[in-house]
Every structure is written in C-alpha cells, then in structure tokens.
Residue frames relative to the residue before (quaternion, step in Angstrom):
aa qw qx qy qz dx dy dz
S 1.0000 0.0000 0.0000 0.0000 0.00 0.00 0.00
V 0.6830 -0.4891 0.3561 0.4092 3.49 -1.33 0.25
Q 0.6467 0.5319 -0.3109 0.4496 3.56 1.01 -0.96
K 0.6539 0.5084 -0.3063 0.4691 3.59 0.94 -0.87
A 0.6528 0.5073 -0.3098 0.4697 3.55 0.96 -0.82
M 0.6422 0.5200 -0.3288 0.4573 3.61 1.03 -0.72
R 0.6199 0.5495 -0.3280 0.4541 3.55 1.08 -0.83
T 0.6548 0.4931 -0.3017 0.4868 3.59 0.95 -0.97
W 0.6576 0.5091 -0.3285 0.4478 3.62 0.84 -0.84
V 0.6615 0.5068 -0.3241 0.4478 3.59 0.92 -0.93
R 0.6710 0.5042 -0.3105 0.4463 3.60 0.91 -0.77
K 0.6625 0.4915 -0.3076 0.4742 3.55 1.03 -0.69
K 0.7335 0.4536 -0.2369 0.4474 3.63 0.95 -0.82
I 0.5135 0.6413 -0.4305 0.3738 3.66 1.21 -0.20
D 0.1037 -0.7674 0.6320 0.0296 3.55 -0.86 1.05
V 0.3928 -0.7635 0.4612 0.2238 3.54 -0.38 1.22
S 0.6176 0.5696 -0.3515 0.4129 3.59 1.08 -0.70
E 0.6995 0.4721 -0.2723 0.4623 3.57 1.10 -0.62
L 0.5600 0.6106 -0.3884 0.4035 3.60 1.23 -0.20
P 0.5638 -0.6069 0.4316 0.3571 3.60 -1.12 0.50
R 0.6561 -0.4892 0.3829 0.4285 3.60 -1.18 0.27
I 0.4853 -0.6750 0.4730 0.2916 3.57 -0.97 0.92
K 0.0770 0.7682 -0.6318 0.0691 3.48 -0.93 1.04
L 0.6745 -0.5094 0.3358 0.4157 3.58 -1.23 0.24
N 0.6991 0.4845 -0.2842 0.4425 3.56 1.06 -0.60
N 0.7427 0.3489 -0.2461 0.5158 3.64 1.22 -0.14
L 0.3890 0.7035 -0.5028 0.3177 3.66 1.17 0.43
K 0.2268 0.7662 -0.5835 0.1448 3.62 -0.86 0.89
D 0.5794 -0.5926 0.4281 0.3604 3.55 -1.17 0.41
L 0.5625 -0.5618 0.4715 0.3817 3.50 -1.31 0.31
P 0.6193 -0.5471 0.3898 0.4064 3.61 -1.14 0.49
G 0.8002 0.2755 -0.2172 0.4865 3.49 -0.92 1.05
A 0.5086 0.6505 -0.4142 0.3830 3.61 1.30 -0.10
K 0.7497 0.3351 -0.1801 0.5415 3.59 1.05 -0.71
K 0.1493 -0.7976 0.5808 0.0648 3.55 -0.79 1.02
E 0.3935 -0.7273 0.5030 0.2513 3.58 -0.77 0.96
A 0.5428 -0.6212 0.4716 0.3116 3.54 -1.17 0.71
R 0.4975 -0.6566 0.4794 0.3026 3.54 -1.13 0.70
R 0.3034 -0.7493 0.5650 0.1652 3.61 -0.81 1.00
V 0.0366 -0.8049 0.5922 -0.0076 3.59 -0.67 1.09
G 0.7649 0.3671 -0.2758 0.4518 3.49 -1.31 0.43
R 0.5349 0.6185 -0.3986 0.4154 3.56 1.10 0.74
G 0.8001 -0.3089 0.1581 0.4893 3.53 0.91 0.89
P 0.6014 -0.5938 0.3817 0.3742 3.66 -1.13 0.52
G 0.5957 0.5942 -0.3913 0.3729 3.63 1.06 -0.49
S 0.6632 0.5261 -0.3320 0.4161 3.59 1.06 -0.47
G 0.4678 -0.6829 0.4366 0.3525 3.56 1.27 -0.39
R 0.7459 0.2848 -0.1951 0.5696 3.59 1.27 -0.10
G 0.3642 0.7499 -0.4736 0.2839 3.53 1.06 0.79
K 0.7790 0.3526 -0.2693 0.4432 3.57 -1.39 -0.01
T 0.8391 0.0498 -0.0009 0.5417 3.66 -0.09 -1.28
C 0.4311 -0.7491 0.4326 0.2566 3.63 1.25 0.13
G 0.6819 -0.5022 0.2898 0.4459 3.58 1.14 0.55
R 0.6041 0.5857 -0.3655 0.3980 3.61 1.25 0.08
G 0.5227 -0.6365 0.4302 0.3696 3.66 1.17 -0.10
H 0.6169 -0.5587 0.4225 0.3589 3.57 -1.37 -0.12
K 0.8815 -0.0608 0.0152 0.4681 3.53 -0.91 1.00
G 0.5961 0.6156 -0.3963 0.3296 3.51 -1.24 -0.27
Q 0.7120 -0.4615 0.3413 0.4044 3.50 -1.39 0.13
G 0.6644 0.5257 -0.3146 0.4280 3.54 0.94 -0.84
Q 0.6644 0.5134 -0.3209 0.4383 3.57 1.06 -0.61
R 0.6851 0.5143 -0.2805 0.4330 3.54 1.01 -0.82
N 0.7796 -0.1631 0.1429 0.5875 3.61 0.77 -1.06
K 0.1794 -0.8440 0.4973 0.0904 3.53 0.22 1.23
S 0.6687 0.5205 -0.3044 0.4351 3.62 1.03 -0.74
A 0.6221 0.5884 -0.3540 0.3761 3.63 1.16 -0.30
I 0.5284 0.6255 -0.4054 0.4064 3.54 1.36 -0.20
R 0.2982 -0.7804 0.5176 0.1847 3.64 -0.43 1.13
L 0.6496 -0.5300 0.4045 0.3655 3.48 -1.35 0.51
G 0.7945 0.2678 -0.2285 0.4947 3.59 -0.85 1.02
F 0.5281 0.6103 -0.4442 0.3889 3.64 1.17 -0.04
E 0.1541 -0.8175 0.5546 0.0173 3.49 -0.97 1.05
G 0.7075 -0.5028 0.2399 0.4347 3.53 1.03 0.79
G 0.7296 -0.4007 0.2252 0.5063 3.57 1.23 0.29
Q 0.5952 0.5476 -0.3794 0.4494 3.59 1.16 -0.43
T 0.6431 -0.5121 0.3791 0.4248 3.59 -1.23 0.37
P 0.3752 -0.7598 0.4749 0.2374 3.60 -0.57 1.13
F 0.6951 -0.5080 0.3167 0.3981 3.51 -1.28 0.41
Y 0.6880 0.4959 -0.3167 0.4248 3.60 0.85 -0.81
L 0.6642 0.4299 -0.3248 0.5181 3.66 1.24 -0.08
R 0.6241 0.5620 -0.3502 0.4147 3.62 1.19 -0.38
V 0.6852 0.4853 -0.3017 0.4516 3.53 1.01 -0.75
P 0.4793 -0.6702 0.4654 0.3234 3.61 -1.01 0.61
K 0.3761 -0.7260 0.5448 0.1863 3.49 -1.25 0.59
H 0.0673 -0.8053 0.5884 0.0257 3.62 -0.86 0.79
G 0.8416 0.2276 -0.1694 0.4597 3.55 -1.15 0.72
F 0.2302 -0.7372 0.6172 0.1499 3.58 -1.30 -0.12
R 0.4152 -0.6702 0.5573 0.2603 3.54 -1.37 0.24
N 0.3261 -0.7753 0.5073 0.1878 3.58 -0.43 1.18
K 0.3419 -0.7557 0.5228 0.1966 3.59 -0.66 1.07
F 0.6808 0.4603 -0.3037 0.4821 3.62 1.17 -0.21
R 0.3591 0.7678 -0.4731 0.2405 3.55 1.29 0.18
K 0.2699 -0.7239 0.6096 0.1775 3.55 -1.26 0.50
E 0.1334 -0.7867 0.6020 0.0299 3.56 -0.76 1.19
Y 0.1254 -0.8158 0.5640 0.0258 3.54 -0.33 1.29
V 0.4170 -0.6786 0.5348 0.2821 3.61 -0.96 0.75
P 0.3739 -0.7389 0.5079 0.2371 3.63 -0.71 1.01
L 0.0530 -0.7506 0.6578 0.0331 3.53 -1.23 0.74
N 0.2234 -0.7949 0.5540 0.1067 3.61 -0.46 1.18
L 0.5825 -0.5788 0.4342 0.3703 3.55 -1.13 0.54
S 0.6137 0.5495 -0.3536 0.4432 3.59 1.09 -0.63
T 0.6417 0.5086 -0.3229 0.4746 3.59 1.05 -0.68
L 0.6335 0.5322 -0.3216 0.4604 3.54 1.05 -0.88
Q 0.6664 0.5016 -0.3011 0.4622 3.56 0.93 -0.94
Q 0.6569 0.5111 -0.3319 0.4440 3.64 0.96 -0.74
F 0.6739 0.4755 -0.3103 0.4727 3.58 0.97 -0.72
V 0.6048 0.5269 -0.3578 0.4781 3.58 1.12 -0.52
D 0.6609 0.5107 -0.3006 0.4605 3.61 0.94 -0.89
N 0.6892 0.4836 -0.2679 0.4684 3.59 1.05 -0.80
G 0.4920 -0.6804 0.4145 0.3510 3.56 1.24 -0.24
R 0.4684 0.6791 -0.4358 0.3599 3.56 1.25 0.20
L 0.7454 0.2266 -0.1524 0.6082 3.59 1.28 -0.35
D 0.2764 -0.7606 0.5654 0.1593 3.58 -0.89 0.91
A 0.3204 -0.7861 0.4997 0.1724 3.56 -0.34 1.27
S 0.6237 0.5658 -0.3381 0.4201 3.61 1.17 -0.43
Q 0.6928 0.4046 -0.2431 0.5452 3.59 1.36 -0.26
P 0.5832 -0.5702 0.4291 0.3881 3.63 -1.15 0.55
I 0.2168 -0.7686 0.5929 0.1035 3.55 -1.05 0.92
N 0.0024 0.7812 -0.6243 -0.0045 3.53 -0.91 0.95
M 0.7496 -0.3952 0.2745 0.4545 3.59 -1.25 -0.11
R 0.6159 0.5415 -0.3509 0.4521 3.60 1.03 -0.57
T 0.6193 0.5345 -0.3046 0.4879 3.56 1.12 -0.78
L 0.6714 0.5179 -0.2944 0.4409 3.52 0.93 -0.95
V 0.6680 0.4891 -0.2946 0.4772 3.54 1.00 -0.94
R 0.6684 0.5023 -0.3167 0.4479 3.65 0.82 -0.86
S 0.7073 0.4539 -0.2832 0.4620 3.62 0.99 -0.73
G 0.5189 -0.6689 0.4040 0.3466 3.56 1.24 -0.39
A 0.4255 0.7127 -0.4638 0.3097 3.54 1.32 0.17
V 0.7488 0.1270 -0.1210 0.6392 3.59 1.25 -0.44
G 0.6257 -0.5726 0.3998 0.3475 3.53 -1.26 0.41
R 0.5862 -0.5961 0.4215 0.3513 3.51 -1.24 0.40
R 0.6342 0.5121 -0.3224 0.4812 3.52 1.21 -0.45
T 0.2457 0.7593 -0.5542 0.2366 3.57 0.64 1.22
R 0.1261 -0.8565 0.5003 0.0137 3.57 -0.03 1.35
D 0.8158 0.2140 -0.0950 0.5289 3.64 0.89 -0.88
G 0.7160 -0.4367 0.2548 0.4813 3.58 1.21 -0.15
V 0.4902 -0.6466 0.5076 0.2898 3.55 -1.34 -0.20
K 0.1450 -0.7778 0.6034 0.0997 3.59 -1.01 0.77
L 0.3004 -0.7633 0.5490 0.1604 3.57 -0.77 1.09
L 0.1385 -0.8018 0.5813 0.0007 3.53 -0.77 1.20
A 0.5063 -0.6948 0.4427 0.2550 3.56 -1.22 0.66
T 0.3332 0.7560 -0.5010 0.2578 3.64 1.15 0.33
G 0.8059 0.1877 -0.1551 0.5397 3.59 -0.59 1.04
K 0.2863 0.7867 -0.5053 0.2093 3.60 1.22 0.52
D 0.5929 0.5936 -0.3701 0.3989 3.64 1.09 -0.56
Y 0.7313 0.3808 -0.2232 0.5200 3.62 1.17 -0.61
F 0.5485 0.6240 -0.4216 0.3633 3.63 1.15 0.03
T 0.0057 0.8264 -0.5602 0.0568 3.59 -0.70 1.11
A 0.5456 0.6545 -0.3895 0.3497 3.64 1.24 -0.10
K 0.3093 -0.7173 0.5910 0.2011 3.52 -1.16 0.66
V 0.0547 0.8294 -0.5420 0.1237 3.59 -0.24 1.35
D 0.2352 -0.6905 0.6625 0.1701 3.47 -1.40 0.52
I 0.0534 0.8426 -0.5202 0.1287 3.59 -0.12 1.36
E 0.1673 -0.7533 0.6307 0.0821 3.53 -1.18 0.77
V 0.0629 0.7825 -0.6132 0.0880 3.60 -0.66 1.11
S 0.6512 -0.5064 0.3897 0.4093 3.57 -1.36 -0.03
R 0.7768 -0.0400 0.0802 0.6233 3.51 1.01 -0.95
A 0.0754 -0.7798 0.6207 0.0305 3.52 -1.33 0.39
S 0.4492 -0.6625 0.5186 0.3006 3.57 -1.04 0.72
Q 0.6292 -0.5520 0.3965 0.3770 3.55 -1.25 0.42
E 0.6369 0.5170 -0.3384 0.4610 3.57 1.01 -0.71
A 0.6362 0.5281 -0.3228 0.4607 3.61 1.01 -0.76
I 0.6739 0.4892 -0.3071 0.4607 3.58 0.96 -0.85
E 0.6330 0.5334 -0.3163 0.4634 3.55 1.05 -0.75
T 0.6724 0.5209 -0.2866 0.4409 3.54 0.97 -0.92
V 0.6752 0.4974 -0.2776 0.4686 3.54 0.97 -0.92
E 0.7055 0.4574 -0.2649 0.4722 3.58 0.92 -0.94
R 0.5885 0.5632 -0.3807 0.4376 3.62 1.15 -0.44
L 0.6903 0.4436 -0.2499 0.5140 3.57 1.19 -0.57
G 0.6105 -0.5882 0.3442 0.4036 3.59 1.23 0.19
G 0.5039 0.6501 -0.4173 0.3865 3.60 1.29 0.28
K 0.3323 -0.7328 0.5674 0.1750 3.54 -1.34 -0.09
V 0.1176 -0.7873 0.6043 0.0345 3.58 -0.96 0.95
V 0.0212 -0.7702 0.6374 -0.0084 3.55 -0.92 0.93
C 0.2100 -0.7682 0.5944 0.1118 3.57 -0.86 1.07
A 0.0384 -0.8252 0.5621 -0.0398 3.64 -0.48 1.20
Y 0.3629 -0.7333 0.5411 0.1944 3.51 -1.12 0.78
Y 0.0148 0.7625 -0.6461 0.0320 3.58 -1.05 0.94
N 0.3069 -0.7077 0.5968 0.2212 3.55 -0.94 0.85
K 0.7631 -0.3525 0.2570 0.4768 3.57 -1.31 -0.10
L 0.6983 0.4669 -0.2737 0.4684 3.58 0.82 -0.95
G 0.6687 0.5069 -0.2993 0.4541 3.60 0.92 -0.89
L 0.6519 0.4978 -0.3242 0.4713 3.60 1.05 -0.68
R 0.6202 0.5298 -0.3414 0.4671 3.54 1.11 -0.65
V 0.6266 0.5290 -0.3332 0.4653 3.58 1.02 -0.77
L 0.6727 0.5052 -0.2873 0.4581 3.55 0.97 -0.90
L 0.7591 0.4134 -0.2137 0.4552 3.59 0.80 -1.02
K 0.7989 0.1470 -0.0631 0.5798 3.61 1.06 -0.66
P 0.0293 -0.8215 0.5694 0.0028 3.63 0.42 1.13
E 0.5647 0.6012 -0.4110 0.3883 3.69 1.02 -0.43
K 0.6051 0.5608 -0.3731 0.4245 3.65 1.15 -0.48
F 0.7377 0.4115 -0.2254 0.4854 3.57 1.17 -0.42
E 0.3365 0.7412 -0.5130 0.2724 3.58 1.23 0.39
G 0.8131 0.2150 -0.1706 0.5133 3.60 -0.86 0.98
R 0.6722 0.4321 -0.2817 0.5312 3.58 1.34 0.13
E 0.5674 -0.5862 0.4469 0.3671 3.51 -1.24 0.41
I 0.4032 -0.7234 0.5110 0.2301 3.56 -0.83 1.00
P 0.3793 -0.7440 0.4800 0.2685 3.65 -0.52 0.94
R 0.5419 -0.6385 0.4350 0.3308 3.55 -1.11 0.67
R 0.5488 -0.6577 0.4103 0.3129 3.55 -0.95 0.81
A 0.4013 -0.7473 0.4796 0.2245 3.58 -0.75 0.97
L 0.4661 -0.6413 0.5340 0.2938 3.52 -1.26 0.58
P 0.6285 -0.5326 0.4002 0.4015 3.58 -1.18 0.39
T 0.5473 -0.6130 0.4545 0.3437 3.53 -1.21 0.47
K 0.7532 -0.4154 0.2576 0.4402 3.54 -1.29 0.13
K 0.7120 0.4505 -0.2596 0.4719 3.58 0.91 -0.92
L 0.7294 0.4309 -0.2502 0.4687 3.61 1.06 -0.65
M 0.4643 0.6976 -0.4427 0.3191 3.65 1.18 -0.22
P 0.6755 0.4854 -0.3312 0.4454 3.70 0.79 -0.85
Y 0.6189 0.5458 -0.3709 0.4261 3.62 1.01 -0.67
Y 0.7554 0.3847 -0.2324 0.4768 3.63 0.78 -0.88
L 0.6533 0.4453 -0.3552 0.4987 3.62 1.24 0.20
D 0.5327 0.6213 -0.3980 0.4145 3.55 1.34 0.04
P 0.4395 -0.7091 0.4844 0.2631 3.67 -0.73 1.03
K 0.6519 0.5274 -0.3470 0.4200 3.61 0.94 -0.63
N 0.6636 0.4752 -0.2808 0.5049 3.60 1.26 -0.40
R 0.3360 -0.7596 0.4750 0.2906 3.56 1.38 -0.14
G 0.1014 0.8421 -0.5187 0.1074 3.60 0.91 0.99
Y 0.5440 -0.6471 0.4424 0.2994 3.59 -1.05 0.78
L 0.6080 0.5844 -0.3774 0.3825 3.58 1.11 -0.46
L 0.6220 0.5279 -0.3557 0.4559 3.58 1.23 -0.17
T 0.5515 0.5910 -0.3959 0.4357 3.58 1.30 -0.06
E 0.6824 -0.4835 0.3384 0.4314 3.59 -1.25 0.16
A 0.6557 0.4982 -0.3209 0.4678 3.56 0.99 -0.84
G 0.6441 0.5371 -0.3147 0.4446 3.56 1.07 -0.76
Q 0.6404 0.5139 -0.3117 0.4781 3.57 1.08 -0.78
E 0.6271 0.5299 -0.3357 0.4619 3.63 1.03 -0.71
R 0.6790 0.4816 -0.3037 0.4634 3.54 1.00 -0.86
L 0.6080 0.5420 -0.3506 0.4622 3.60 1.14 -0.61
A 0.6374 0.5299 -0.3190 0.4595 3.59 1.09 -0.79
Q 0.6377 0.5186 -0.3257 0.4672 3.59 1.08 -0.77
G 0.7233 0.4190 -0.2541 0.4865 3.57 1.12 -0.59
G 0.5556 -0.6339 0.3796 0.3813 3.61 1.23 0.31
M 0.6115 0.5238 -0.3632 0.4688 3.60 1.13 0.64
K 0.1226 0.8357 -0.5271 0.0932 3.58 1.01 0.79
G 0.8451 0.1424 -0.1404 0.4957 3.54 -0.89 1.08
A 0.2804 0.7729 -0.5292 0.2097 3.58 1.12 0.44
Y 0.0269 0.7919 -0.6085 0.0435 3.59 -1.09 0.73
L 0.5132 -0.6111 0.4982 0.3391 3.57 -1.36 0.09
D 0.3284 -0.7371 0.5575 0.1948 3.55 -0.86 1.02
S 0.7678 -0.3826 0.2818 0.4297 3.54 -1.40 -0.03
N 0.7014 0.4460 -0.2559 0.4935 3.55 1.16 -0.58
G 0.5537 -0.6371 0.3844 0.3738 3.61 1.18 0.14
R 0.5346 0.5989 -0.4247 0.4185 3.58 1.18 0.41
V 0.5073 -0.6452 0.4762 0.3155 3.57 -1.19 0.59
A 0.0771 -0.7936 0.6035 -0.0068 3.53 -0.72 1.16
I 0.2254 -0.7647 0.5949 0.1021 3.53 -1.15 0.81
P 0.4653 -0.6922 0.4675 0.2930 3.64 -0.73 0.96
G 0.7871 0.3068 -0.2359 0.4804 3.53 -1.02 0.80
K 0.7119 0.3733 -0.2553 0.5373 3.60 1.24 -0.03
R 0.4773 -0.7045 0.4544 0.2635 3.56 -1.02 0.89
T 0.7248 0.4271 -0.2384 0.4852 3.56 1.15 -0.48
T 0.4838 -0.6177 0.5330 0.3165 3.48 -1.35 0.27
L 0.6760 -0.5022 0.3305 0.4262 3.53 -1.20 0.32
Y 0.8604 0.1055 -0.1204 0.4839 3.60 -0.98 0.95
S 0.5667 0.5820 -0.4163 0.4084 3.60 1.15 0.23
P 0.5730 -0.6126 0.4057 0.3631 3.63 -1.02 0.60
P 0.5565 -0.6207 0.4170 0.3621 3.64 -0.99 0.73
A 0.4883 -0.6525 0.5000 0.2930 3.55 -1.07 0.78
P 0.5107 -0.6562 0.4488 0.3274 3.63 -0.98 0.74
T 0.5349 -0.6140 0.4765 0.3315 3.57 -1.15 0.57
K 0.6825 -0.4858 0.3435 0.4245 3.61 -1.27 0.20
E 0.6472 0.5189 -0.3036 0.4687 3.62 1.07 -0.83
E 0.6739 0.4967 -0.2906 0.4633 3.58 0.98 -0.85
A 0.6347 0.5217 -0.3307 0.4643 3.56 1.10 -0.68
E 0.6561 0.5191 -0.3035 0.4559 3.56 1.02 -0.86
L 0.6544 0.5171 -0.3007 0.4626 3.52 1.01 -0.89
E 0.6436 0.5227 -0.3120 0.4640 3.55 1.01 -0.83
Q 0.6395 0.5300 -0.3162 0.4584 3.58 1.08 -0.79
V 0.6483 0.5098 -0.3157 0.4691 3.58 1.04 -0.83
R 0.6350 0.5246 -0.3278 0.4627 3.53 0.99 -0.84
F 0.6451 0.5147 -0.3189 0.4661 3.63 0.95 -0.88
D 0.6839 0.4861 -0.3120 0.4456 3.60 0.83 -0.86
C 0.6552 0.5070 -0.3297 0.4527 3.60 0.98 -0.74
V 0.6637 0.4952 -0.3140 0.4644 3.59 0.94 -0.77
S 0.6478 0.5190 -0.3084 0.4646 3.58 1.05 -0.71
T 0.6915 0.4755 -0.2714 0.4713 3.60 0.95 -0.89
F 0.8000 0.2020 -0.1054 0.5551 3.56 0.80 -0.90
R 0.0200 -0.8641 0.5029 -0.0062 3.50 0.65 1.11
S 0.6754 0.4956 -0.2953 0.4593 3.52 1.12 -0.63
H 0.6932 0.4475 -0.2738 0.4942 3.61 1.23 -0.35
Y 0.0186 -0.8383 0.5443 -0.0250 3.58 0.31 1.18
H 0.5211 0.6235 -0.4440 0.3776 3.60 1.23 -0.03
I 0.5109 0.6057 -0.4405 0.4219 3.69 1.18 -0.20
S 0.1441 -0.8160 0.5561 0.0648 3.59 -0.40 1.12
F 0.6630 -0.5105 0.3837 0.3907 3.47 -1.41 0.29
V 0.6067 0.5634 -0.3478 0.4399 3.58 1.11 -0.63
D 0.6434 0.5265 -0.3181 0.4558 3.59 1.05 -0.79
V 0.6673 0.4858 -0.3093 0.4724 3.53 0.99 -0.83
K 0.6312 0.5479 -0.3425 0.4291 3.58 1.02 -0.75
E 0.6632 0.4940 -0.3014 0.4746 3.55 1.07 -0.85
C-alpha cells in the first residue's frame, strides 16, 4: 500500500546525524511503529458494528478467550478418546551417539589428537558431541569403512562393531560408568576447584553386569576398576555362568537375598509338612513346631 511504502521510504531516508539532540521532550516512535486499536460497535458501515464480529449469542460472543485449548463444547475431547500405549521410563539412560565417521573427521581436522587418550571431556571440548551430555556417550560403528585412526578412547557404552573396528586398527575401547555427579566432575572440573572431589560411584544393580563383561570392555576389569570394587567391598567380583555378579568368598550373588542355613531349611520343611497334614488345625503355630 501507499502508506506502507511511505513508512519504508521514511526509514531509509532518515539520517541520524541531521536529527536534533535526543531530549525527553522530543522522544517519539518511528512512523508506523504504533498501531491504533480497532474500533468496534460503531454502526454497520464499519463492518464491525452491532455484534462486533462475534456473532449472535453463545460462548464465543460472551468471552471468546476463556475457551481453553482442546475444549470441544462439552463432548469428550480427542486427547481423551484415543487409546494410550506405552510409557516413558523415568530411569532411562539417554546416551549421546558418536559415530566412527565423526571421530575420524575430527581426527583428520586436528581437533582430536589420536596419539593421546580420548575421554568424554575431550569429546565435549572439541565439539564432537554436544555439551548437553547427561548420561554419557555411546560409540557407534556408522562409517566404519572410512575409519582409519588408531585411538585410545573411553566412553559410556560402545557397540560390538565399533569395538571390533577400533581394536582391529590397534586401538583400545574402554566403557566406563559415570553417574550424574561423576559426569559433572569429569566434564567440568573447574566447578570443583577448592572443594573435595566426590568418590566415583559404582554402577547400579542393572548396569553392573555390563561393566563386568569382557566383551563390553568394561572398566571394572581394569586395575583402577578392581581397586574401586575393593573399596566398595566387592573385591574380585566377576560374572558367573548365569550372567550374575558373583563375589569371591561369599555364598550369594550381588543384590540377591542370603540363602537359608541348613537348620533354617529343615525347620521350614517341618513347618510346611505340619501345615499340609493338619490343614484344619491352624492353631498349631510355628513356635510350637520349633519347640
């Protein structure tokens, strides 16, 4: 329109050096910066007269802005009619993916030094992974055909193909566990200057077998990992034939209930036999059988 063209022309032609000194009495907006409110209810000639564009009666005429998002006039709304499936696990671990192609690219560009050990702090500082690394980094084998670097890398997890590719070239992969606090200490050590560094946490119950498995190159099989297990009262822990964590010198596996002694097992068998034989006599107590 002509008015819009004039506004554009005015903005282009204004020379600040020619304007007077800014004072409180000459402050004003640029032309077109302020828009006048639409006047409604001023007769049929304006196009917004009588009902002011709201129509006749009803909820929309009285307070149109009060209708919340998703309201369908009282009937069951769509988001309640459709069935729901699945759930979102609040204990999930979201690892940042790192492809071998990306690792090779950063090595070629000189942003990563393949002659030095690479950990997650190095990856974040170089930009190979994002700064929002909450649970760790997982090494993937995407681009393994173009990977030629010999690297010594430590990540949270790694696929079997990625481990085989790195080790075939003479490299080394170590999968290490870090909880939220441990990962913060690793990525941002400057936050803990002048403070006591917290001791590194051991993996949780579900993650312990992963970091004790040789095929996953778990860090608990290293010398430093064995020292940390000894500090946690799990010296020499290993995976048994059933995939459970076993501790030398203990009859039980990790986190499993203790097995009953021979006397307790015999006493429980006697109690079971008595209850089965005299089913109608529930007054026979465990204390009476024990005596």
